[in-house]
N, C-alpha and C positions, 0 to 999 in steps of 0.2 A: 503494499497500499504506500503512496508517496505522500510527500509531507500533504500535500495538497487536500486529497481525501481525507488523509487525518483530522487535519483543520476543519472540515466539513460536516465528517461525522460527528465529531466533538461539539458543533455546534448545533447539528439537529439534536443530537442527545440531550442537549440541553434547552431545549426550548421551552419560557414560559408555557404554562396553560392558557387555553385561550379563555377570551372573556369579553362577555357580550359588551359592544359600546354602550359608552353613557350616550342617554338621551338627549339633543339640542334641545330638547322644550322647554322655551323661555329662555334663548340665550340670544333672541336676535334682537333684543333689544325695542329702541321705541320707533326706528325710522320709520317715515310713511313711501310705501310705493307710488309715487306722485312723481309729475313732471317736476314739478316747483323744485320737492326737493332734489330729483335727480339731477335737473337746469342749478342748483346753485354749489355741486358738488362736482360738475363738469366745467364751470365756470371758475371753480374756484383753482380749478387744474390747469386753467390755462386752455379749455375748450369752447368752443362756441358752440352755442344750440339756437336752431329755425326751426322751425312750427311750421310744414306744409301739407296744405289740403292733398297734393298729387305729386308723386314723383316727377312730374312735366314742368314743375318750378322749379325742379335743381338745379337746371343749366344755366338761370337767369342770375340765382342768386351765388352760384361760383362765377359766374363771369362778369358780377359787380365787386363781386369782395377781396374775388383770386385773380384780377384781368390779367395778369404777369404767366400761369400758369397755358403751357403751350401743348403739354402731351397727356388730357386726359383718358384713362381708361374707365371706364361705366359697367359695371357688373351686370346684364342683362340688357345690354346695348346690342345693336346689330353687329358692329365690328367686336368680332373674337377671334380673328386671327393670331392676337397675342398669348391666348391659352394656349400654343403649342411651342411658344417661343424657348429657345433658352432665355430658364431665366436671368440670367444677365443680364439679357438686352432690354431688361428691363428698367435699367439702372437710370435710364434719363424721362423716368416716368415725374411729370411734376403732380401731378393731384387722381388718385383712386379713391371711385367713389363705389363702395361694399356694401351689400347689407347684411345686417345683425342680427342675431337672433333672441339676448335678451339684455335690457339695460339693468344696470343693480343702482339703485340710489344712494347708497352708502358708501360707494367709494365712484361711483359715476364710469363705472367699466360698462366695454359691452363684449358680449360673446362672441366670437366668430367659429365657424369653422373651413375647411378644407370645403366642404359641398357646394358654402357659398363664395368663398374666394377666388377658390379654384386652383391659384398657385401662392403658395404658403407664403413665397418672399412677398409678395405684393403689398404684405401694408406697411411693412418696415423698410422697403426698398424706393415709396414714392418718397418725395417730398412732403406733400400735403397728404392729409389722409380725411375722407369726410364717409362716413355710415349712416346708411338710412335703417331708421328702427320705428316701427310700429310703438304708436305710444300704449297700445294694450298690453304690448312686452315689456313696462319699465315692474322690476321688481322690486322690493326694498331693501334684501339684504343678499350676502353672499352662501348664507346658509341656504334661504328660498332656490338662489339660483342653482345652486349643487343638486336641490331636489329634482326643478325643472329638466336638468341636462340629464339627470342620471348617470347612467354606466354611458362612458363611450362610445358612440354610434360611427366616428369618425374618424381618419386616419389623425386626423391635425385639429386641433382648437387652443384658443387663446383670449382669455380676457387682456382687453387694451384698454388704457384709461388713460388721457389726456394725453397731450402730445409729449413725444421724448425728451427726458431732460434730465440731467446730471451737474451736481455741484461738486463732484470730489477733487478734481484737480482745483488747487490755491482757493477752494472755497468761488471759485467762476460758473456760474449757472452756462450751461450748455445747451441749448435748445437741438433737435435731432442727434444728439450722442449714436441713439444705436434705434432710430425710428423717425418716425414722421416728424417733424419740424412745427406740425399744426395739425389739429385736429380738431373734427365741425360733424354736430350730430344734429343730419336729417331728422327730423319727427312726422311724421303721418299720424294722418286720422286712420286710417286701416290699417 
């Protein structure tokens, strides 16, 4: 028996007895799952929120608030050739517009999966990220979000909250350090 096998056998032999996970009842806090609560946290993180009746309003808002963007990739649009591109060819995407599954009021996060995004790198490689989220899909807390998500059904999923930023180096705030420089969430009625 090799050293590796001996170590693994010893670990397996000395496992603690299984126990039932504790109940999360009452740990959710008092955060309301409202649009107002979500907006307050998202804007506190540096994100923006626009309420739209229909997704058809989004291009005009993007043109008004992001006039400098040149390459926009919008999931659900007719232009789909980029999906089969080498992900490295997405490096010049100025704005990605993607659908979100769930929004979380307590931390301003939105749950995205590979099913909606289609190319994993897209929300991280673009300069600016726009997420479209139905108003009815805002939850109060992460506890409730994980209950809705359940067991992973997709190969990839991620919670994204606010624009990417870090202040590690000399306490200087850097936007876009490891993701989009800005985040805008479009809340739809449907």
